[in-house]
Kinemage of the C-alpha trace (Angstrom):
@kinemage 1
@onewidth
@group {chain A} dominant
@subgroup {mainchain}
@vectorlist {calphas} color= white
{ca met a 1} P -10.590 37.842 34.933
{ca ala a 2} L -10.921 39.553 38.442
{ca glu a 3} L -11.036 42.922 36.378
{ca his a 4} L -13.961 41.412 33.968
{ca asp a 5} L -15.987 40.231 37.377
{ca arg a 6} L -15.544 43.707 39.028
{ca arg a 7} L -16.762 45.380 35.601
{ca val a 8} L -19.610 43.085 35.545
{ca arg a 9} L -20.626 43.546 39.186
{ca arg a 10} L -20.528 47.482 38.495
{ca thr a 11} L -22.502 47.267 35.351
{ca arg a 12} L -25.281 45.158 37.017
{ca ser a 13} L -25.300 47.107 40.083
{ca ala a 14} L -25.818 50.308 38.102
{ca leu a 15} L -28.603 48.818 36.046
{ca thr a 16} L -30.165 47.488 39.182
{ca asp a 17} L -30.022 50.927 41.079
{ca ala a 18} L -31.441 52.521 37.893
{ca phe a 19} L -34.112 50.076 37.648
{ca leu a 20} L -35.228 50.262 41.312
{ca ala a 21} L -35.133 53.983 41.421
{ca leu a 22} L -37.303 54.301 38.212
{ca val a 23} L -39.867 51.880 39.746
{ca val a 24} L -40.253 53.797 42.768
{ca gln a 25} L -40.678 57.174 40.304
{ca lys a 26} L -42.739 55.694 37.677
{ca gly a 27} L -44.166 52.287 38.451
{ca tyr a 28} L -42.796 49.103 37.106
{ca asp a 29} L -45.180 48.957 33.956
{ca lys a 30} L -44.289 52.375 32.973
{ca val a 31} L -40.636 51.794 32.982
{ca thr a 32} L -38.739 50.911 29.745
{ca val a 33} L -35.522 49.593 28.933
{ca gln a 34} L -34.547 52.816 27.352
{ca asp a 35} L -35.409 54.563 30.476
{ca ile a 36} L -33.182 52.187 32.637
{ca leu a 37} L -30.239 52.728 29.969
{ca asn a 38} L -30.659 56.382 30.172
{ca arg a 39} L -30.567 56.368 34.060
{ca ala a 40} L -27.865 54.086 34.168
{ca asp a 41} L -25.857 55.601 31.408
{ca val a 42} L -24.985 52.446 29.657
{ca gly a 43} L -25.552 51.347 25.957
{ca arg a 44} L -28.052 49.194 24.947
{ca ser a 45} L -25.848 46.096 23.706
{ca thr a 46} L -24.397 46.314 27.449
{ca phe a 47} L -27.769 45.972 28.882
{ca tyr a 48} L -28.752 43.032 26.479
{ca ala a 49} L -25.321 41.288 27.224
{ca his a 50} L -26.778 41.020 30.793
{ca tyr a 51} L -30.460 40.670 30.764
{ca arg a 52} L -32.934 39.512 28.051
{ca asp a 53} L -35.619 42.507 29.125
{ca lys a 54} L -36.720 44.530 31.968
{ca glu a 55} L -38.328 41.408 33.264
{ca ala a 56} L -35.184 39.329 33.644
{ca leu a 57} L -33.558 42.525 35.550
{ca leu a 58} L -36.664 42.051 37.960
{ca leu a 59} L -36.042 38.318 38.350
{ca ala a 60} L -32.531 39.054 39.077
{ca cys a 61} L -33.480 41.351 41.846
{ca phe a 62} L -35.743 38.646 43.133
{ca asp a 63} L -32.909 35.982 42.919
{ca asp a 64} L -31.001 38.243 45.227
{ca met a 65} L -33.716 38.745 47.671
{ca his a 66} L -34.435 34.903 47.751
{ca lys a 67} L -30.777 34.092 48.368
{ca gln a 68} L -30.333 36.566 51.054
{ca leu a 69} L -33.897 35.384 52.781
{ca arg a 70} L -32.900 31.851 52.459
{ca ser a 71} L -29.527 32.402 53.956
{ca ala a 72} L -31.238 34.081 57.068
{ca ile a 73} L -34.037 31.371 57.401
{ca asp a 74} L -31.359 28.451 57.213
{ca ala a 75} L -29.220 30.183 59.713
{ca asp a 76} L -32.368 30.540 62.052
{ca ala a 77} L -33.603 26.941 61.399
{ca pro a 78} L -35.337 25.696 64.698
{ca thr a 79} L -33.409 22.736 66.561
{ca gly a 80} L -36.366 21.573 68.449
{ca pro a 81} L -40.142 20.471 67.662
{ca leu a 82} L -41.500 23.757 68.567
{ca ile a 83} L -43.056 25.595 65.675
{ca asp a 84} L -43.116 29.582 65.335
{ca leu a 85} L -45.390 30.140 62.191
{ca ala a 86} L -44.465 34.100 62.425
{ca arg a 87} L -40.603 33.458 62.600
{ca pro a 88} L -40.275 33.317 58.398
{ca ala a 89} L -42.329 36.860 58.384
{ca asp a 90} L -39.992 38.070 61.292
{ca leu a 91} L -37.025 37.485 59.234
{ca leu a 92} L -38.751 38.971 55.982
{ca phe a 93} L -39.593 42.238 57.683
{ca gly a 94} L -36.063 42.556 59.000
{ca his a 95} L -34.759 42.197 55.504
{ca ala a 96} L -37.104 44.402 54.163
{ca tyr a 97} L -35.992 47.136 56.778
{ca arg a 98} L -32.318 46.465 55.847
{ca asn a 99} L -33.225 46.689 52.251
{ca lys a 100} L -35.800 49.669 52.113
{ca arg a 101} L -34.544 50.836 48.737
{ca val a 102} L -35.389 47.251 47.028
{ca tyr a 103} L -38.490 47.017 48.926
{ca arg a 104} L -40.057 50.270 48.046
{ca ala a 105} L -39.662 49.495 44.505
{ca leu a 106} L -40.725 45.697 44.638
{ca cys a 107} L -43.359 45.859 47.381
{ca gly a 108} L -44.748 49.582 47.011
{ca lys a 109} L -47.760 51.164 45.388
{ca gln a 110} L -45.669 51.278 42.277
{ca gly a 111} L -44.479 47.704 42.177
{ca gly a 112} L -47.613 46.708 39.904
{ca asn a 113} L -49.058 43.137 39.478
{ca thr a 114} L -46.018 41.539 37.872
{ca val a 115} L -43.659 42.581 40.600
{ca lys a 116} L -46.290 41.291 43.445
{ca arg a 117} L -46.737 38.080 41.407
{ca tyr a 118} L -43.096 37.493 41.462
{ca leu a 119} L -42.715 38.334 45.402
{ca his a 120} L -45.699 36.088 46.184
{ca gly a 121} L -43.976 33.229 44.628
{ca val a 122} L -40.584 33.907 46.428
{ca ile a 123} L -42.246 34.478 49.788
{ca gly a 124} L -44.793 31.469 49.257
{ca gln a 125} L -41.666 29.006 48.333
{ca leu a 126} L -39.602 29.973 51.244
{ca leu a 127} L -42.510 29.634 53.640
{ca ala a 128} L -43.703 26.324 52.128
{ca glu a 129} L -39.812 25.000 52.499
{ca thr a 130} L -39.734 26.359 55.984
{ca leu a 131} L -43.081 25.345 57.436
{ca gly a 132} L -43.333 21.907 55.807
{ca pro a 133} L -40.907 20.196 58.008
{ca gln a 134} L -42.193 21.648 61.033
{ca leu a 135} L -45.714 20.786 60.655
{ca arg a 136} L -44.876 17.318 59.932
{ca ala a 137} L -42.510 17.172 62.916
{ca asn a 138} L -45.484 18.419 64.926
{ca gly a 139} L -48.002 15.798 63.484
{ca ser a 140} L -49.935 18.511 62.072
{ca glu a 141} L -52.711 17.373 59.427
{ca leu a 142} L -53.041 20.714 57.825
{ca gln a 143} L -51.950 20.754 54.129
{ca val a 144} L -48.639 22.674 53.859
{ca asp a 145} L -49.258 24.490 50.650
{ca val a 146} L -52.433 25.881 52.133
{ca val a 147} L -50.672 27.004 55.235
{ca ala a 148} L -47.958 28.627 53.360
{ca glu a 149} L -50.450 30.550 51.198
{ca phe a 150} L -52.469 31.786 54.249
{ca tyr a 151} L -49.226 32.996 55.841
{ca thr a 152} L -47.566 34.383 52.596
{ca ala a 153} L -50.982 36.468 51.773
{ca ala a 154} L -50.812 37.774 55.428
{ca ala a 155} L -47.372 38.504 55.490
{ca leu a 156} L -47.259 40.377 52.011
{ca gly a 157} L -50.351 42.182 52.944
{ca val a 158} L -49.005 43.960 56.027
{ca leu a 159} L -45.721 44.145 54.414
{ca thr a 160} L -47.057 46.209 51.656
{ca trp a 161} L -48.913 48.329 54.047
{ca trp a 162} L -45.607 48.876 56.065
{ca val a 163} L -43.644 50.018 52.912
{ca asp a 164} L -46.473 52.412 51.920
{ca his a 165} L -46.298 53.833 55.276
{ca asp a 166} L -42.788 54.291 55.145
{ca phe a 167} L -41.758 51.426 57.551
{ca cys a 168} L -43.186 53.182 60.328
{ca his a 169} L -42.526 51.958 63.916
{ca gly a 170} L -39.812 49.397 62.883
{ca pro a 171} L -39.814 45.749 62.094
{ca thr a 172} L -40.032 44.646 65.716
{ca trp a 173} L -43.500 46.250 66.028
{ca leu a 174} L -44.690 44.789 62.689
{ca thr a 175} L -43.638 41.357 63.732
{ca thr a 176} L -45.597 41.559 66.903
{ca thr a 177} L -48.560 42.950 65.097
{ca tyr a 178} L -48.420 40.136 62.389
{ca arg a 179} L -47.862 37.514 65.255
{ca gln a 180} L -50.913 38.909 66.932
{ca leu a 181} L -53.111 38.997 63.971
{ca ala a 182} L -52.083 35.425 62.525
{ca thr a 183} L -52.456 33.839 66.309
{ca his a 184} L -55.577 35.569 67.747
{ca gly a 185} L -56.961 37.731 64.979
{ca ala a 186} L -58.307 41.168 65.389
{ca pro a 187} L -60.458 41.649 68.409
{ca met a 188} L -63.999 41.794 67.332
{ca pro a 189} L -66.695 44.028 69.038
{ca ser a 190} L -69.337 42.505 71.347
{ca arg a 191} L -72.816 42.510 70.399
{ca ser a 192} L -73.828 45.436 72.386
{ca asp a 193} L -70.917 47.307 70.282
{ca leu a 194} L -72.530 46.766 67.220
{ca val a 195} L -74.827 49.506 65.779
{ca leu a 196} L -77.144 48.356 63.244
{ca pro a 197} L -78.322 50.553 60.408
{ca arg a 198} L -81.879 51.383 60.398
């Protein structure tokens, strides 16, 4: 039984590695099951014993990401009434930095709309679950799903930019930037700095 489990893990790992490498190389929409089979050097029946199609393999990648992020967020759960709306994004950026290969495939330019939709769902769900109790504990009248959507869109926007810029400056810098933008917004020029077209 243990040997069977090891074999299953090895096969799934080979398929995931091949899939992620191909997404970075070709883009999600252009990757076929046959491409994955060739890269992983496994037979078609082996692939279908584990996954229904390439979208099922994609979902498995997101399931792993979701579990890791959920564990990190649970371990970091606030013990008091103070709310830090940027903290879930901070954990996301740290996770992305430690798992660059996965995020290059899932968040970069080659990810495609399907990938981005799934990623939005994973991050949005985690943020809603995290922010909901904190907002209620602070007596906020803001609607949880609206707050979660705002922070999800912002986090994914800067995350995608960061991945496409090869994780420049590191996660601490990105969290600081995100926190500043989410709290204060970008500084706007004064009226005297504005140059109007003639």
